[in-house]
C-alpha positions in Angstrom: -14.8 -12.2 -19.1 -16.5 -8.9 -19.3 -14.2 -6.0 -20.2 -14.4 -3.0 -18.0 -13.9 0.3 -19.9 -13.1 3.5 -18.1 -14.6 6.5 -19.9 -12.9 9.7 -19.3 -16.0 11.6 -20.4 -18.2 10.0 -17.9 -19.4 12.8 -15.5 -21.4 10.6 -13.1 -19.8 8.1 -10.9 -21.4 4.7 -10.9 -19.8 2.8 -8.0 -21.5 -0.4 -6.7 -23.2 -0.2 -3.4 -21.0 -0.2 -0.3 -17.8 -0.1 -2.4 -14.4 0.8 -1.0 -12.2 3.1 -3.2 -8.6 3.2 -4.2 -6.5 6.2 -5.4 -4.5 5.6 -8.6 -1.7 8.2 -9.3 0.9 8.9 -11.9 3.9 10.7 -10.4 5.4 12.2 -13.6 2.3 14.2 -14.6 0.1 14.2 -11.5 -2.9 12.5 -13.2 -5.0 10.1 -11.2 -8.3 8.3 -10.7 -10.5 7.2 -7.8 -11.7 3.7 -8.5 -14.3 1.9 -6.5 -14.1 -1.8 -5.6 -17.7 -3.0 -5.3 -19.2 -5.6 -3.0 -19.7 -7.7 -6.1 -15.9 -7.3 -7.0 -16.7 -4.9 -9.7 -14.5 -1.9 -10.6 -15.9 1.6 -11.4 -14.6 5.0 -11.9 -15.6 7.7 -9.4 -13.4 10.4 -10.8 -10.4 11.0 -13.1 -8.1 13.8 -12.2 -5.5 16.0 -13.9 -2.3 17.3 -12.4 -4.0 20.3 -10.8 -5.8 18.1 -8.2 -2.9 16.4 -6.5 0.3 17.8 -8.0 3.2 16.1 -9.7 6.3 14.3 -8.4 5.0 12.6 -5.2 7.1 9.5 -4.6 5.0 8.1 -1.8 1.3 8.1 -0.9 0.0 6.4 2.2 -3.5 6.1 3.7 -3.5 7.0 7.4 -6.6 6.8 9.5 -8.9 8.3 6.8 -6.4 10.7 5.4 -3.8 10.6 2.7 -0.2 11.6 3.2 1.9 12.6 0.1 5.7 12.8 0.2 8.5 13.6 -2.2 11.6 11.7 -1.3 13.8 14.0 -3.4 12.8 17.3 -1.8 11.2 16.4 1.6 8.0 18.2 0.6 4.7 16.7 1.9 1.0 17.2 1.9 -2.1 15.9 3.7 -5.3 15.2 1.8 -8.7 13.5 2.2 -11.0 11.7 -0.2 -14.7 12.1 -0.6 -16.8 9.7 -2.6 -15.7 11.2 -5.9 -12.9 13.6 -5.2 -9.5 14.2 -3.6 -8.8 17.4 -1.6 -5.4 18.6 -0.5 -6.0 20.1 3.0 -2.4 21.2 3.8 0.9 21.4 2.0 4.3 21.6 3.5 7.4 23.3 2.1 10.4 21.5 0.8 12.3 20.1 3.8 9.3 19.5 6.1 10.5 15.9 6.2 14.1 14.6 5.6 14.8 13.5 2.1 15.5 9.9 1.1 12.8 7.9 2.7 12.2 4.8 0.7 9.0 3.6 2.6 6.1 5.2 4.4 3.9 2.8 6.4 0.7 3.5 8.2 0.8 2.5 11.9 -3.0 2.8 12.5 -5.2 5.7 13.1 -2.8 8.7 13.0 0.8 7.5 13.0 3.2 6.8 10.1 6.6 5.1 10.0 9.1 6.7 7.6 12.1 4.4 6.7 15.3 4.8 4.7 16.4 1.4 3.4 19.9 2.8 2.5 21.0 3.3 6.1 18.2 2.2 8.4 17.4 5.7 9.6 13.9 7.0 9.9 11.2 8.7 11.9 7.7 8.3 13.3 5.2 11.1 12.7 1.6 11.9 13.7 -1.2 13.3 11.5 -3.2 15.7 13.6 -6.9 16.5 13.4 -6.0 19.9 11.8 -4.0 18.2 9.0 -0.6 19.0 10.4 2.4 16.6 10.5 4.1 16.3 13.8 7.4 14.4 14.2 7.3 12.1 17.2 10.6 10.4 17.0 13.6 10.4 14.7 16.2 7.7 14.7 19.7 7.8 13.1 21.3 5.3 10.7 21.1 1.8 12.2 18.0 2.5 14.2 16.5 -0.2 12.0 18.3 -2.8 9.9 19.0 -1.4 6.5 18.3 -2.9 3.1 14.7 -4.0 3.4 12.8 -3.7 0.1 9.3 -4.3 1.5 7.6 -3.1 4.6 4.0 -4.3 5.3 1.8 -3.3 8.2 0.0 -6.2 9.9 -3.0 -5.4 12.2 -3.0 -7.8 15.1 -6.0 -9.3 16.9 -4.9 -7.4 20.0 -5.5 -4.1 18.1 -1.9 -3.1 17.5 0.2 -2.9 14.4 3.3 -5.0 13.6 5.5 -4.5 10.7 6.8 -7.2 8.4 10.3 -6.3 7.0 11.5 -8.2 4.0 14.5 -8.1 1.6 13.7 -9.6 -1.8 17.3 -9.9 -2.8 18.5 -12.2 0.0 15.4 -13.5 1.7 16.1 -11.9 5.1 13.4 -10.2 7.1 12.0 -9.4 10.5 9.0 -8.4 12.6 9.0 -5.0 14.2 6.8 -2.7 16.1 6.7 1.0 17.2 6.4 1.8 20.9 4.0 4.4 22.2 6.7 7.0 22.2 7.6 6.3 18.6 10.7 4.2 19.1 11.2 1.3 16.7 11.6 -2.2 18.0 12.7 -5.3 16.2 10.8 -8.2 17.8 12.2 -10.9 15.5 14.9 -11.1 12.9 15.3 -13.6 10.1 18.6 -14.3 8.5 19.2 -14.3 4.7 17.5 -17.3 3.1 14.7 -17.6 5.8 12.2 -16.2 3.3 11.9 -17.2 -0.3 13.8 -14.7 -2.4 12.1 -12.7 -5.2 8.8 -11.7 -3.8 7.7 -8.5 -5.7 4.6 -7.7 -3.7 3.4 -8.3 -0.1 0.0 -7.4 1.3 -1.8 -8.1 4.6 -5.5 -8.7 4.5 -8.0 -10.3 7.0 -5.2 -11.4 9.3 -3.3 -13.1 6.6 -0.3 -12.2 4.4 0.0 -12.7 0.6 3.6 -12.9 -0.8 3.5 -12.7 -4.6 6.1 -13.1 -7.4 5.1 -11.2 -10.5 7.8 -12.8 -12.6 6.7 -16.5 -12.3 3.2 -16.3 -10.7 4.1 -18.1 -7.5 2.7 -17.0 -4.1 2.4 -17.9 -0.5 -0.5 -17.4 1.9 0.9 -16.9 5.4 0.0 -15.5 8.8 1.7 -14.0 11.9 0.7 -15.5 15.2 1.3 -13.6 18.5 4.7 -15.3 19.0 6.0 -13.5 15.9 6.9 -16.8 14.2 5.6 -16.4 10.6 3.7 -19.4 9.4 2.8 -20.7 5.9 -0.8 -21.5 5.3 -0.7 -22.5 1.7 2.0 -22.4 -1.1 1.1 -21.6 -4.7 3.5 -22.9 -7.3 4.7 -20.9 -10.4 1.9 -19.9 -12.8 -0.8 -20.3 -10.0 -1.3 -16.5 -10.1 -1.4 -14.2 -13.1 1.9 -12.6 -14.0 3.1 -9.0 -14.0 0.9 -7.4 -11.4 2.9 -4.3 -10.2 0.7 -3.3 -7.3 -1.2 -5.2 -4.5 -3.4 -3.2 -2.2 -5.8 -4.1 0.5 -9.1 -2.3 -0.3 -11.9 -3.0 2.2 -10.7 -6.6 2.9 -10.1 -7.4 -0.7 -6.8 -7.5 -2.6 -6.8 -5.2 -5.6 -4.1 -6.3 -8.2 -3.0 -3.9 -10.9 -0.7 -4.2 -13.9 0.8 -0.8 -14.6 2.1 -1.9 -18.0 -1.2 -2.9 -19.6 -3.9 -1.9 -17.2 -5.0 -5.4 -16.3 -6.5 -6.0 -12.8 -7.9 -8.6 -10.5 -9.7 -8.8 -7.2 -8.6 -11.5 -4.7 -10.1 -12.6 -1.5 -8.6 -14.6 1.4 -10.3 -17.2 3.4 -8.9 -19.0 6.5 -7.0 -21.4 4.3 -6.7 -20.1 0.8 -6.6 -17.2 -1.7 -9.2 -17.0 -4.4 -9.4 -14.7 -7.4 -13.0 -13.5 -7.3 -12.7 -11.6 -10.5 -10.1 -11.0 -13.2 -10.1 -8.1 -15.7 -8.4 -7.9 -19.1 -5.8 -5.4 -20.3 -6.9 -1.8 -20.2 -9.5 -2.4 -17.5 -7.8 0.4 -15.8 -5.7 3.0 -17.5 -2.1 1.8 -17.6 0.9 3.8 -16.4 -0.1 4.6 -12.8 2.9 4.6 -10.5 1.0 4.5 -7.2 -2.1 2.7 -5.9 -3.3 3.2 -2.4 -6.4 2.6 -0.4 -8.8 5.6 -0.5 -10.2 7.3 2.5 -13.9 6.6 2.4 -16.6 4.0 1.9 -18.6 4.9 -1.2 -22.3 4.1 -0.8 
């Protein structure tokens, strides 16, 4: 297995042809990196950044229709940015209090909309990112507007062109399928009682119409799918130790799953077929700098 080394002194980006990129970010000091995922499943650095590029203390970063939204759950501050092939640009910053504090999840709903959710009480809002890099609130809902306590929210793009949301609670195995109406109102289309799901999934990602549920502690996983009737289905089950352990982040980057271990910098690229998940390439410790707190899909295709 060839070791990938990221050289901080490298001034030229060497990303494989037609790569997709991902933004890695460390909240406590604002450092980051743009890393390309090549068509050959390689990883390459486009740029490493210091705290002056993005800023510190963002608790959430989400990719929304070619733009990046940054949010601080402690202060309510936010920003809108874009990514070029080898850089991140902050286009607009919002003062403390632009958004309510306390949101635990921000989920992209497609081209311009974002769902903000507070797991503590089920409150939230739906906002829109405008063409001028502004954030407009479309709908706010009070405590109980959505069920509380969900630990994972995953956007699932449907064949009909819409977006559904998978809600999951890793502690009790409960969950649900939701959607957001055209006016921004949340809807629960299906709810699953405690124990319906396997407990303990630490990462969930949707890719190519399928869903991967992953347990970083024991290496088990499930490949599933969501038919139009909102009845989640299992395609294949992977027993403990089938997947590598300790991946902290799973991200859909251009139809591939980028796995990252924040503790040691290990990484892997997974691909999903109609019936199984395959690790196309695995990278050793320090393939990527360890310690990043956030990984999200970038905003451009690097050519």
